[in-house]
One Martini backbone bead per residue (centre of mass of N, CA, C, O) as a GRO file, in nm:
protein
  175
    1MET     BB    1   0.094   0.041   0.022
    2ILE     BB    2   0.145   0.356  -0.021
    3MET     BB    3   0.038   0.492   0.248
    4LEU     BB    4   0.279   0.292   0.398
    5HIS     BB    5   0.491   0.505   0.270
    6GLY     BB    6   0.799   0.653   0.306
    7THR     BB    7   1.121   0.779   0.314
    8GLN     BB    8   1.233   0.585   0.566
    9ILE     BB    9   0.954   0.422   0.588
   10ARG     BB   10   0.765   0.125   0.645
   11LEU     BB   11   0.447  -0.040   0.654
   12ARG     BB   12   0.371  -0.368   0.790
   13ALA     BB   13   0.293  -0.671   0.823
   14LEU     BB   14   0.332  -0.939   0.997
   15GLU     BB   15   0.580  -1.195   1.018
   16PRO     BB   16   0.723  -1.494   1.105
   17GLU     BB   17   1.027  -1.352   1.090
   18ASP     BB   18   0.963  -1.147   1.355
   19LEU     BB   19   1.010  -1.310   1.619
   20GLU     BB   20   1.280  -1.208   1.731
   21PHE     BB   21   1.203  -0.912   1.756
   22LEU     BB   22   0.960  -0.939   1.928
   23TYR     BB   23   1.105  -1.091   2.159
   24ARG     BB   24   1.305  -0.846   2.216
   25MET     BB   25   1.094  -0.624   2.275
   26GLU     BB   26   0.892  -0.769   2.482
   27ASN     BB   27   1.163  -0.834   2.679
   28ASP     BB   28   1.222  -0.540   2.733
   29PHE     BB   29   1.241  -0.397   3.035
   30SER     BB   30   1.267  -0.086   2.960
   31VAL     BB   31   0.941  -0.094   2.827
   32TRP     BB   32   0.730  -0.206   3.029
   33GLU     BB   33   0.607   0.062   3.140
   34ILE     BB   34   0.471   0.135   2.868
   35SER     BB   35   0.321  -0.171   2.819
   36ASN     BB   36   0.234  -0.320   3.087
   37THR     BB   37   0.451  -0.528   3.157
   38GLN     BB   38   0.518  -0.820   3.375
   39THR     BB   39   0.602  -1.058   3.174
   40PRO     BB   40   0.740  -1.277   2.982
   41TYR     BB   41   0.776  -1.380   2.667
   42SER     BB   42   0.748  -1.641   2.464
   43LYS     BB   43   0.787  -1.785   2.163
   44TRP     BB   44   0.525  -1.944   2.158
   45VAL     BB   45   0.330  -1.705   2.205
   46LEU     BB   46   0.437  -1.531   1.962
   47ARG     BB   47   0.372  -1.732   1.749
   48GLN     BB   48   0.068  -1.736   1.800
   49TYR     BB   49   0.031  -1.437   1.742
   50LEU     BB   50   0.134  -1.442   1.442
   51GLU     BB   51  -0.086  -1.651   1.344
   52ASN     BB   52  -0.310  -1.411   1.425
   53ALA     BB   53  -0.228  -1.141   1.267
   54HIS     BB   54  -0.460  -1.163   1.028
   55GLN     BB   55  -0.655  -1.025   1.177
   56ASP     BB   56  -0.882  -0.811   1.177
   57ILE     BB   57  -0.954  -0.521   1.333
   58TYR     BB   58  -1.265  -0.586   1.383
   59GLU     BB   59  -1.184  -0.848   1.549
   60ALA     BB   60  -0.921  -0.776   1.734
   61LYS     BB   61  -0.893  -0.456   1.806
   62GLN     BB   62  -0.610  -0.481   1.642
   63LEU     BB   63  -0.303  -0.308   1.500
   64ARG     BB   64   0.010  -0.449   1.396
   65LEU     BB   65   0.304  -0.298   1.286
   66ALA     BB   66   0.576  -0.283   1.092
   67VAL     BB   67   0.895  -0.116   1.111
   68VAL     BB   68   1.074  -0.015   0.821
   69SER     BB   69   1.364   0.031   0.685
   70ILE     BB   70   1.459   0.126   0.372
   71ASP     BB   71   1.783   0.144   0.361
   72GLN     BB   72   1.796  -0.157   0.536
   73ASP     BB   73   1.563  -0.349   0.539
   74ARG     BB   74   1.473  -0.310   0.862
   75LEU     BB   75   1.361  -0.378   1.159
   76VAL     BB   76   1.269  -0.108   1.412
   77GLY     BB   77   0.950  -0.155   1.474
   78LEU     BB   78   0.627  -0.065   1.633
   79ILE     BB   79   0.272  -0.037   1.563
   80ASP     BB   80  -0.037   0.063   1.724
   81LEU     BB   81  -0.383  -0.023   1.721
   82PHE     BB   82  -0.589   0.011   1.997
   83ASP     BB   83  -0.911  -0.020   2.111
   84PHE     BB   84  -1.101  -0.074   1.886
   85ASP     BB   85  -1.385   0.140   1.808
   86PHE     BB   86  -1.622   0.140   1.577
   87LYS     BB   87  -1.871   0.294   1.683
   88ASN     BB   88  -1.671   0.549   1.794
   89SER     BB   89  -1.422   0.596   1.612
   90ARG     BB   90  -1.166   0.455   1.779
   91ALA     BB   91  -0.805   0.472   1.898
   92GLY     BB   92  -0.513   0.363   1.991
   93VAL     BB   93  -0.164   0.463   2.037
   94GLY     BB   94   0.153   0.283   1.961
   95ILE     BB   95   0.508   0.320   2.002
   96LEU     BB   96   0.810   0.114   1.899
   97LEU     BB   97   1.152   0.172   1.916
   98GLU     BB   98   1.449   0.107   1.877
   99GLU     BB   99   1.694   0.271   2.023
  100SER     BB  100   1.881   0.325   1.753
  101SER     BB  101   1.597   0.477   1.615
  102ARG     BB  102   1.607   0.706   1.782
  103GLY     BB  103   1.616   1.056   1.701
  104LYS     BB  104   1.544   1.044   1.344
  105GLY     BB  105   1.230   1.082   1.262
  106LEU     BB  106   1.054   0.811   1.260
  107GLY     BB  107   0.817   0.865   1.438
  108ALA     BB  108   0.693   1.096   1.265
  109GLU     BB  109   0.649   0.914   1.013
  110VAL     BB  110   0.473   0.692   1.141
  111LEU     BB  111   0.250   0.881   1.244
  112THR     BB  112   0.176   1.001   0.968
  113LEU     BB  113   0.081   0.729   0.850
  114LEU     BB  114  -0.120   0.641   1.061
  115ILE     BB  115  -0.319   0.883   1.059
  116ASP     BB  116  -0.394   0.863   0.759
  117TYR     BB  117  -0.502   0.567   0.783
  118ALA     BB  118  -0.717   0.616   1.006
  119PHE     BB  119  -0.882   0.855   0.866
  120SER     BB  120  -0.900   0.752   0.553
  121HIS     BB  121  -0.948   0.428   0.578
  122LEU     BB  122  -1.094   0.387   0.869
  123GLN     BB  123  -1.261   0.637   0.957
  124LEU     BB  124  -1.170   0.783   1.199
  125HIS     BB  125  -1.224   1.039   1.457
  126GLN     BB  126  -1.014   0.914   1.682
  127LEU     BB  127  -0.713   0.950   1.871
  128TYR     BB  128  -0.504   0.791   2.131
  129ALA     BB  129  -0.269   0.861   2.421
  130ASN     BB  130  -0.068   0.709   2.655
  131ILE     BB  131   0.151   0.903   2.877
  132SER     BB  132   0.403   0.951   3.050
  133ILE     BB  133   0.511   1.227   3.226
  134SER     BB  134   0.830   1.155   3.159
  135ASN     BB  135   0.771   1.138   2.838
  136GLU     BB  136   0.897   1.362   2.637
  137ALA     BB  137   0.924   1.258   2.353
  138SER     BB  138   0.622   1.168   2.320
  139THR     BB  139   0.495   1.442   2.387
  140LYS     BB  140   0.632   1.595   2.144
  141LEU     BB  141   0.519   1.414   1.913
  142PHE     BB  142   0.213   1.428   1.956
  143THR     BB  143   0.193   1.748   1.965
  144LYS     BB  144   0.301   1.793   1.675
  145PHE     BB  145   0.015   1.643   1.570
  146GLY     BB  146  -0.228   1.768   1.772
  147PHE     BB  147  -0.228   1.648   2.040
  148GLN     BB  148  -0.424   1.669   2.338
  149LYS     BB  149  -0.446   1.751   2.645
  150ILE     BB  150  -0.722   1.593   2.858
  151GLY     BB  151  -0.549   1.430   3.093
  152ILE     BB  152  -0.484   1.314   3.425
  153LYS     BB  153  -0.361   1.013   3.569
  154LYS     BB  154  -0.336   0.952   3.890
  155ASP     BB  155  -0.123   0.726   3.989
  156TRP     BB  156  -0.137   0.496   3.746
  157ASN     BB  157   0.169   0.401   3.771
  158LYS     BB  158   0.402   0.160   3.879
  159ILE     BB  159   0.742   0.261   3.919
  160ASN     BB  160   0.978   0.164   4.106
  161GLY     BB  161   0.766   0.213   4.362
  162GLN     BB  162   0.623   0.434   4.207
  163PHE     BB  163   0.388   0.667   4.141
  164VAL     BB  164   0.257   0.767   3.818
  165ASP     BB  165   0.161   0.964   3.582
  166GLU     BB  166  -0.092   0.992   3.311
  167VAL     BB  167  -0.137   1.100   2.988
  168LEU     BB  168  -0.409   1.214   2.786
  169PHE     BB  169  -0.427   1.196   2.444
  170GLN     BB  170  -0.607   1.384   2.156
  171LEU     BB  171  -0.729   1.325   1.822
  172ILE     BB  172  -0.928   1.507   1.603
  173HIS     BB  173  -1.118   1.466   1.319
  174ASN     BB  174  -1.171   1.721   1.069
  175SER     BB  175  -1.425   1.650   0.836
   0.00000   0.00000   0.00000
């Protein structure tokens, strides 16, 4: 699909050969606080997930896409539409790039492609993102694209024994 192709990256469906990347990313303890992961994932569980990744977003209520670097033709991250709500035309957005791919403008390109896809192809009315109050890079990225802070969930997540706030950002499509 041309709409999922940018200058630095392209988005594609997950493939069985993505297992090792998925295993590494899902079991990276440093991002567990972002993904609310509590326990490691086995390769068996992730293989089962990949076998069912073909499910339609309307069925699974989620769409996870691989972020592929065009110049290296290498998987560098994942992006999700989650909590897909067809009736209310909304979904949550989550982006995870491997550490070596951060700070290079890839997140902005990924978000550009996903917003366009969500609003033009899926015809969603709104997207939202839940971002830890201390995640300045994500806050800067999402606000750059017009996401507005609509609320703070006080003491929402417990990280390293401390409760931290989470900010809810929302982007409404003006059609």
